[in-house]
Structure formats: C-alpha cells, structure tokens
N, C-alpha and C positions, 0 to 999 in steps of 0.2 A: 051521645053517639061516639063509638070508639074510633080513634084516629089511627091510620096505618103509618108506622114509622117511615120516614123518608129515607132514601138511599144515603143522603148526606149524614143523617143522624146515625144510621147503622155503621157507616164508615168511621165516624168519630168513636163509637163504642168499640169497634174492632181495633182501631189504633190504640185506644186507651188500654185494651186488654193486652195487646202486644207489648206495650211499654211496661206494664206490670210484670209480664213474664220475663222481660229482659232484666228487670231489677232482681228477680228472685232466681234466675238461672245462673249457673256457674259462669264466672267471668273468663274462664280459660277452658281450653279443650281438655278432655279427660287425659290424665297421665296414666301410662305413657302412650304416646302416639308416634313414636319413632324409636330406633335402637338405643339401648343403654350400654355404656362402657364401664367395665370394672377395671380400674388400673391397679395392677400388682407392681409395687415399686421394687421388685427384685427379678432376677432372671428366671427362666422356666426351670422346673425340677425341684424347687424348694418347697417347704411346707406351705407357705403363703400361696404359692401358685397351685399346689395340689388342692387345697381347700377351696380356692376361688373357682377352680374348674369343676369341682364337685357341685358347687352351688349354681353356677351360671346356667346350665341347660335346664335345670328345674325351675329357676326363676323365669327363664324365657317362656316355658310352658304356661306358667301361671299368669304372666303379664301379656302373653300373646304378642310379644315383640322380641326381636333378637337381643340377646345379652352377650356381649363380646368381652373376653378377657384380653387386656393389653399389658404386656410386660414392659415397664418403663424403669429400668434399673439405673442406679448411680447414686453415689454419695451416701451409701448405707440406707437408702430408702427416701432420702430427702428430695431428690429430683422428681420422683413420681408423686410424692405428697404435695410438693409445691405446685406441680402441674395441675393437680385436682383442685387445690386451693384457689388457683387463678381461673378455673373454668366457670362457666355460667352456673349460677345457683338455681338450677332447674331440675336436678335429680337425674340428668342423663349422663353425667360423668361422676362416678363415685370411687372412693379409694378403699382398697382392702388393706387397711392399716394394721400395725402391729405394736407390740410393747416397745419396739425400737423407735418407730416413727412417732409414737404418741406417749411414750413413757420415759424413754432414755435420752434420745438425741436432743430433745428440747431443753434438757437440763445439763447435757454434756457439752453441747456446742455453745460457744460464746462469740458473737451474739447468737441467740436462738434463731433457727431458720424460719420459725413461724410459731404462733401461739396454738398449741394443740387443741384448745377448746374454743377460743374466740374466732379462730380462722376456719373451724370445721363444725359441722352439725353431726354429732354422733347418731348413728342409726341403730346398730345392735352389735353386741359381742357375738361373734360367730362360734368361736371355740377357744379352748386353752389347752395347753399341753406341757409336759416336762421338757426340759433339755436333757441331753444325755452326753456323758463323757465317754468318748470312744478312743480306742487304741488300734494302731496297725498290729495285726497278729504277730508280726516279727519282733515287736518290742517285747523284751523279756519281763513283762509284768502281766499278771493274771487278775489282779485286784487293785483296789485303791491303796491299800497299805503298802504293797510292793512298789506302786508308782511313787508314792510319797518318799519311800526310802531311797529309790533310785534318784529322784529329783534332788533330794538333800545331799546325796553322795556326789552328784555331778551337777552342781548349780549352774544354770545358764546354758546347759547343753541340750535340754529337751525343748521342743516347741509344740504349740497347739494352734490349729487352724480354727477359724470361725467363719460364719456365713457373711459377716460384714462388720465393719468398724462401728462400734456403738450398739450393735444388736444384742439381744439377750444372750445368745451363745457366747459372744465376746465377753460380755459382762459377767456371765457365769464363770468363765475362766479367770477373769480378774478377781472375782470374789474368792475363788479357790486359792489363788496365789496369796491373797492377803490373809485368809483365815488359816491356811495350812502353812504359811510362811515358807513358800517355796519359790524358786526363781526359774520360771519357764517362759519362753519367748512367744509372743503372739504373732501369728501370721494371718493377716486379714484376706478374705476372698470376696468376690462379688457374687455371693449366692451360695446356697447349700450344695448345688450340683458340682460346681468347680472344686469346692473344698473337698467333697467326698471323693472325687476322682484322684486328687493328690494324696488323700489319706489311704485309699486302697492301694495306690501305686507306691507308697512308701516315701513320697517327697516330704511329707510331714509325719510326725510320730503319733500325735494326739489330735483330737478334734472335739469341739462342742457343736452339737447340732440339735435342732428340734427333733423330738422322737418320731413324729410321723414320717419325715423324709429320710430318717436313718434306719427305721426298724427293718425294712426289707434287706438291707445290707448286713444288719446284725444277724438276722435269721439265716442268711445265706452263708455266714461265716467269713465274709469279706472283711469285716471289721469286728472288733471285740468291744462290747458294751461293759464299761467298768461300773457305772453308777448313773442313776437319774438324779436330777437336781431338786426335785420336789421334796417336801417334808415326809411324804409317805410313798411307798412303792406304788407304781402305776398298775391298776388292775389288769390292763391289757398285756403287761409284761412283768408279772410278779417275780420272775426269776432275777431281775436286775435290782440290786440293792440301791438304797439312797446314799448319797454322799455323806449325809449325817450319820447313818449307821455304819458306813464303811470306813470311817476314820476322821471325819471332819464334823464334830458335833455342832449342831445349831445351823448348819448350812441349809439354805433354802432359796430357790429361784425358779421361775417358770416363765413361759411364753404365752402370749395370747394374740388373737387375730380378730379384727372387727371391721365393719363397714362404716364409712363416714362420707358425708357429702360436703360440698363447699358451704361455708357459713351463709346464712340468709336463704337457704333452700326452704321453700314453703313447708310448714309443719305438716299439712296433710300429705305431702309427697313423702316426707321422712317416715311418717307413721304408716303409710301404705307399704313402703318398702320393708319396714320392720315387721309388719304383720305377715307378709309373704315369706320373708326369710325365716322367721320364727316357725312358721308352719312347715317349711321345708326341713328345718332342723329337727322337727318332731317326727318325721317320717321314719319308720323302723329301718328301712334300708339305708337311710342316711346315717342314722345313729350307729348302725352296724359298721358301715364304711368308715366313719370317723373313728370309732372305737378300735377297729382293726389297724388303723393308721396311727393310733396312739393319741387321738385328740378327743376331748369331751365337748360335745356341742352345747351351745348356750341358747341365745335368742332373747336376751333380756331387752328391756325397754330403752328408748333413747335416754331418759333421765337416769336410769340405773347405770347405763354404760358411761354417761358423763361423770357420774360420781366415782365409778371405778377408775376412770382415767385420772381424775384428780388425786385419788389415793396412790396410784402408781407413780405419778410425777413426784409426790412427796417421798415415797419409798426410795426411788432411784436417785433422787437428789442426795439423800443421805449416803447411799452406796458410793456415788461419785466423790463426795466429800471425804469419805473414809478411805477410799482406795487411792485417791489422787490421780486416777486414770485420765489421760488426755488423748484426743484423737491424733494419730500419728501423721 
C-alpha cells in the first residue's frame, strides 16, 4: 500500500531544496545595482575628460544604472588616483587613468605615490593618441626647424606649457629638450583647458597637449601645430608632420587613457566592465567620434592592459633617468 508523504517530510524536502539553491545561487546581488562613478583626475576640458564623457552615457545605457564623471584634479593626477585606490573594491568607483598616472608619475616621484599595478585592477585601455607641439601664431616660427633655430639663438627665453607636471605632454617637452639640445622653460598647468587658454592668449609661447583636446583649436587657427610626437603621422591629421621627420630623428612619445578599479575588485566585475566598454568602443559612431578627436579606441583585455602598463613603466623609467627631470 502506497503511503502519502506527511506534511513534515514535505517540509524537510522543501528546506533541503532551498538550502541547495542557496549554495549554487550568487552570493551577492547582480552588479551593478547602484550608480557608478568614473573619476577623472584632471580638470574638465582636457582629453581625459572628453573621452570619459564620451563613454559614460553609453555605459549607463548598457548597465541600466547612472554612470557619473567626477573631476578630481590635483598633483598631476595623483590625488584622483589615490582617491580611487582607497575606495571600496566593488567596481562602483573607477579611475580614468593615463600614461601619467600609471606610466610616468610612479617612476618620477620618490617615493612613488602608489604601485600602479598592485594597487589597481586594470580594466581596459580605452584609447591612445599623439601629443602635439603647439605654438602661439604670434611666435615667428612656422615649423620645427625654425623653432629649433630660434631656441638655440635665444637659449632660456622660450617657454612651453603642459597639462600637468609629470604628464606625457610635459615629458614630451623634456624629451625634446634633451634630444634637440635646446633650453626652453617648462610652465606646468592643472589641465589642458587652462594651458590652452594661456597659449591662445600669448602668456606662453609653446605648448604640448594631447591631440584630441587641441585639434579644434588647431583647425580654428587659434594655435599652430608644429608636429605630433608619434613615430608616424596621425591619420586624422596627416598634414601635421612628426617631430622625427621635422628635425628630431628618433623622437617618439604618445599618450594613452584607460579604466582601472581598486585592487581586489572581483574579477567578474572587472570582466563585465571590460566587455561593456569594449563593445562601446566598437560602435561606429564612437570610433568616428574618437578618430575625429585624434584618438584611436582600443578595448583590450585586463591582462593585456596590465602587460602594457608594465612596459610603459619600464620605458618612462629610462626617459626619467636619461633626462634627469624632477618635479618642480
């Protein structure tokens, strides 16, 4: 005769099933379930800010959560980077880092403000771009050869602005000084926007900036582009020669921008963010927007980005040693 299960036995089976589900269910809520903050460690208006604001609304659409860009400038990017480093490792506060914050400053500052790899979890390289050597149109030079001749005829009288101390534009200028054997004075600014205002206004004669934040001013005629810093001409601005071909053989430098989270951020969170950002960077309208601004989108994997950062640290350590540059 078949026995009917008792209520107690059915309850035990139900509880056992719930316990099993608890073991195999995710231990945390789905990411993200609240707003995400992208920290730009520079003032508004520069390349880092422009690229972050191009990514943020599209990432918000994909994640169905607000993605807010916060400018936290200071100390050449160190203040913003340290703020993210000390944030909870949960993926809700991430850094829009650069070659300065994760390639140059850690080898330029003694002691280093942080370990660019151990203190951060690389997410993806967003884009890379040339820097560009700019001149105020009133300066009586139309090319690099004329600039070098003027600088050698009047040593110490010309100056160049950069977007921050220890940034890739600053180091591009220091590299030029060393390779061309000229004496021009560095004037640091807190961001590309303030530097560009003074260059247009004639308070400084020369400037190094990332191409994306400078290209509109070049095309409007407010500043003159003398050369890009990459080994080859940039496809989006082929009329601008390279420094190497314009009179400084062997010269090469570039800037890059990428997303990083605090160390110990769960790997699934890092990978999810990378997948969404990489997909955004493949959108035709984003590729077009970046290209028009002078930037090449990337979207590489976290491991590839980590290896790239390691190579950049080694490269810029050699440049710092060769130039003897120090933070002022």
